[in-house]
N, C-alpha and C positions, 0 to 999 in steps of 0.2 A: 257300236259306233264309238270311235275314239273321241275323248274329250278335246276340245280346242285348247291349244297352248295358252297358258296364262301370260299376260303382258309382264314385262320386267319392271319390278317396282323401282329399280334404280334410275329409270329414265333412259337407259341405253337401248333404244329401239332401233329398228332397221333403218329408219331415215337418218338417224344420227350416225350409225355405222357407215352408211354410204357417204355422208359428209366427211367423215374421217378418212375414208379410202380416197375420196376425191382430193383431199388436201395433201395427204402423205404420199399418194401414188399407189397404183395397184401393186400388191406384193409387200407393201410396207404396213399393212394392217391385217391382223389375223386373230382368230379365236385363241384365247389363252388355254394352255394345257396345264396338267398337274405340275410340270416343271417350272411354271411361272408363279406358283403359289408363293406368298410372302408371309413368312412366320405363321403358317397355318391358315391364312386367308386366301381364298381362291378368286382371282379376278376373272373377268369375262373376255376382255379384249386387250391386245398388245398393239400399240401404234408406235412407229418409228419415223417421226418427221425428219425431213432433210435440211431444214433451215430453222432459224430461231423464230421467224415470222410464222411459219407453219405450226411450230410448237405452240406459239402464243395463241393462234386461232383455235387449235384443238383444245387447249386448256380453257380458253374462254367459253367454248361451247360446252365442255364438260362441267364447268362451274355453273353455267346457266341451267344445265339439266339435272343438277344435284348429284353428280357422280363423285365417287371417291377415287382420287387419282394417286397412284403410287409412282413417283419418279424412279427411273432405274438407269444405272450406268452399266458397269461390267457385271453387276449382280454378285460381287464377291462378299458383300456385307449385308445382304438383305435380311439375314436372320437377326441382326443387331436391333435392339429396341424391343418394345412391346409389340404384340400382334396388332395389326390394324383393326379398328372397330368394324370396318367394312372395306372392301376393295373391288372396284369395278373396272378400272382402266390402268394398265401399265403404260406409262409414257416414257419411252426409251430415248436416250441420247446417243444410241449406237451409231447413228449416221453423222453426228456432229463432231467430226474428228480433225478438223483443220487446225494447223498451227498458223495462226493469222499473221503474226509478226514477231520475229526474233530480232529485237533491237540490241544486237550483241555489244555495241559500243556503249550503250546506256545500261547494260546488265538487266534488261527486262525482256519478258516474253508474254505474248498474248495468245491464248489457245482456247479452242472450243472445249466444251465440257466432256464430250465423248471420247476425246483423245486419251489413250492409255498413258500412264506414267512412264512406262518403258520407252514407248515411241517418242515421247517428249524428251526424255533424257538422251536418247540416241541422236536426236536432232540438235540439241544443245551441245552435245559433245563434239560435234563437227566444228564448233568454234571454241573448243576448250572450256566449256561452261557446263553447269548442272543446276538443277533445282535441288537445293540442299535439303532433301526430304527422303525418308526411307519408309514408305508405307508398306503394308502387307500386299503380297501378290501384285507387284508392279506391272507384270506382263498382262494382267487382266483389269486391274483397278483403273478407273478413269479419273480424270481431273475433278469432275463434278462429284463423283462418289466419295473420293478422298476428302474433299472439302466438306461435304455434307456430314460425314462421320468424324471429321477432325482427326483423321488417322495419321499419326506421325510416330516415329520411333526414337532411337537413341541419339540421332543427329540433332535433335532439338536442344540438347545441352549446349552445343556450340553455335548453332545458327538460329535458334529460337523456334517457337511453335508456328503452325500454319498461319495463324493470325499475324505473325511478324513477316511472313514471306509473301502474302497476298496483298497487292496494292490496288487492285481494281476488279470489278465483277459486273456481269450483266445477268439479271434474273428475269424470269417471266412470272408475274404475279397471277393469281387465280383468275382475275378479271381480264387477263390478256395483255395487261400493261407490260411493256419492256422497261425495266428500271435499271439504270447503270450508275456506277460510282467508280471514278478513276478512268483516265483516258478520255476518249470521245464520248460525250454524254448523249444518250437518247432521251432520257427523262430522269431527273433527279427526284428522289424521295426525301424531301427535306426532313432533317432531324435524325436520320438513321445513317450509321456507318455500315453500308451494306456488306462490304467484304468481311468484316468481323461478325456481323449479325448472322449471316448465313453459314459461316464456318461452324460446324458442329450442330446445326439446327435440324439435321436429319431430313432435310427436304420438306419441312413443315411450313415454311414461309413463302417459298417460291422455287421455281425450277431453274437451276444454274445453267446458263448456256455458254458463258464465256468467262474466263478468268485471266487476270494479269498478275504475273509474279515478278519479284526481284530474283535474280539468279546470281550464282557465285562461280568463280573459276574452279576448274577441276584441279585437284592437288597434283603437284609434281611427283611426289613420292608419298607412300604411306608405310606405316609400321605398326603392327598390332601385337599385343602381349596378353597372355592369360596368366592370371595371378590366383593362386590357391590359398585358402585359409583353413584353419582347423575348425572354426565354428562361426556362427553369425556375428558374435561380438567382435572377433578378430577381423572379419570382413568389413563390418561397419567402421572399425577403427581405420582400416586401410582406405576405404572410400572417403571418409571425412578428411583424412590426411592429404589425399590427392586433391580434393576440392579446396582445401585451405593452402595448397602449395602454389608455386608459380608455374606448374606444368601447363602447357598449352594443349591439352588433350581435346580431341574432337568428340569422342563419346566415351562413356564409362557405364557398363552394365554388369549386373551381378546375377549369377544363377544359383538357385536354391532348389532342393528337392528332398523327398523322403528317402532317397537312395544314396545320395552322394554328398560330399563336403562342398561348401560354397566355393565358387570360382567367379572371378571378375574378368571381363574383357575391357581393354583400354586401347584406343586407337589414336595415333598421332599422324599429322599430315604436315608436309613441308619439304625443305631441302634435306639432302643426305646429312650435311653437317648439323643442321638443326635437329634432325631425328636422333642422331647419335648423342647429342647433348641431352635430349629429352630422356633417352634410355638410361643414361648415367644417373640422372636425377630420380627416375622411377625406381631403379634398383636400390638406391639409398633409402627411399621411402618404404620399400617392400622388403626390408632386410629380414623381417620375421616370417615372411611368407615365401612360397615357391613361385617362381616366375619363368615363363617360357614364351617363345614367339608363337603367334596364333594367326588364324585366318583374318583377313580384313573385311569379311562380309558383315555388313551392319544389320541386315534383316533376317539372316538365316536362323538365328536363335529364336526369334519371335515366330517365324513360320513353323519351325520345328515344334514349338509349343502347341500349334494348331494341328499339325500333321498327325496322321495315324491315330486319331482320337475317335473312338466309337461314339457317335452322337447320342446313343441311347444311355450311355453311362458317364458322359463327360460334361462338366460345366467349365466355362472359361470366363473370367471376369477381369476387368480393368480396375486397378485400385490406385488410390493416391494416399500418400502418407507424408509425414515430415521426415526428411532424410535422417535426422538424428534418432528416429525410432525404428530404423531398419531392423536391427537385431530383435527388438521386442516384437515387431510385427511378424517376423518369421517364426518366432516362438509361439505366437498366437495362432498362426496358420498350422504349425505342427501340432499344437494341442487340439485345435478344432478337427483336424484330419484324423487324429488318433481317436477322439471321442466318437467320431462318426464312421470309423473304419474306412477311411479314404486314402488313396494315394494322391500325392500332390507334387506340383512343380511350379516354380515361380521365376520370372525374369524381372528384375528391378533396375530402373535407371537411376543415375545419381540425382536426377531432378526430384525424385520422390514418387514418380509415376511408375507403374509396373503392371505385370500380367500374372494371373494366377490360374492354374489348371488343376481341377479336382476331378478325381475318378472314383466312381463307386455306384451304389444303388441310388436311384432317383430321389427317393424320399429322404435318404441320408444326406444327399447333396443339398437338398433344400434346407435341411436343418443347419448344416455347416455354413451355408451362405447367409442365413438369417443371423447366426451367431457372429460371423465375421463382420457383416455390415453394421450390426449394432456396436461392436467394439470399435471399429474404424471410425464411424461417424461420431462416436463419443470422444475420439481423440482429434477431431477436426479433419478426418480423412473421408474417403468415400469408397464405395464398391459398386460398379456397374456390371451387371451380368450380361455378357454378350452372347453366350451360347448356353442354352439350358435344354436338357432332354425333354422330348415331347410329353413323356409320362411323369415328369416332375410336377409336384403340386404347384399351384399358382404362386409366382414370385415376380414382383415388379422389377423390371430391368434396371431402373434408375435410382431408386432410393429417395431419400428426403431432399427436396429442392430448397428447403429453407424459406427465408422471407423474400426470395427472388421470384417465387412462383407467380404472385399476382402481376408483376411487371411482365413476365414472360407471356402470360395469358393475354394481357392487354396488347402486346405487340402482335401476337397471333391473331387476335380479333381484328386488329387494324389492317393487317395485310391479307388475311384469309378469313373473312367474317363468316363464310359458309362452311368452314372446316372441311375444305375440299382436299387438301394435300395431306397425305399420310395421317388420317385422323386417328388419334389415340396412341400413336407410336412413341411419342416423346414424353419428356418429364411431366408428371402430374396429369397424364392423360391428354396432353396437347396433341 
């Protein structure tokens, strides 16, 4: 005689499943498959509510039952962060896709969290506007996911970071409360700047259901150039010269690798007369380097860094440095890669933020990441490991949080006292 099945310790019993199905609708709740795994953790159920109120009730019930809830948008960055301590329920925003209001005369847009960045941009473009943001994989990445991971690219040099573009947000707290800041208020959470608080929090404080952004006009014309240098020192000299000049560039990013000499991309936007004047100034600044016209794509270089990478032998990290240490940092990467027999490639923005791809044996990747993190943190920088091979020795994704960790834990406890949302995925095990 077969043994009776054991009850699920997580509290995700049949009665609760039926409640989720009743709330989200038949066909919008299903058993999780291997494809739904999150950084190695296997959830049991995937639910896709159709409204913010449905999502709030599902989250409230989950919180009461002691479930671990993983919010999910387009799923493009689920490997970022540490593996969850536990995972019971995937709470998807895939059906929350409405562009609520585009107040084009006021240069603002209100949009639900499940809308993809590409669809949002296409809608804004109908009025000659854009969200001045260049995240990875915009055709799949959602508004909520991009906010939760604080994913921005080279355009932040001109238009600021996500925290500068977002002016309002609605989130669902684990107890089911709808909390808003900016625009029409459902309920205020006194003392917290919600838009800035949830940006980059990796979904550990609440589930984003709506965001309000400031938008910018689309450029009339663009002109991009590729500037080559002999080595890192010459490239740093060029980047600093551009940053100290009166050039009105939209973005400036530099490519480094173990195979090629450094190259920088610079983009200008404006009228044809203005672009011609900018080009003249640029050529004067880059007299010692080679310059050529280039593609105007702002995110292709970063996506190329992620593309065609074998997950078993590749680590990808986001790093931050002081711009004046660009050449020294690239020499450090070169030395670490050589010592650990790795191939490497890096894309660095003029802001001091950048991306690093390392390829080689899993144990050697771990050694190189430890070495680089120690050096960078010692110089006031950081290294966040976003992709790590499954067979790589244990390596914390975030690094040292410094003296901000107690405050971060206090905020987490205030908003999510039962540790329901993404447990263990964020800095310091939050």
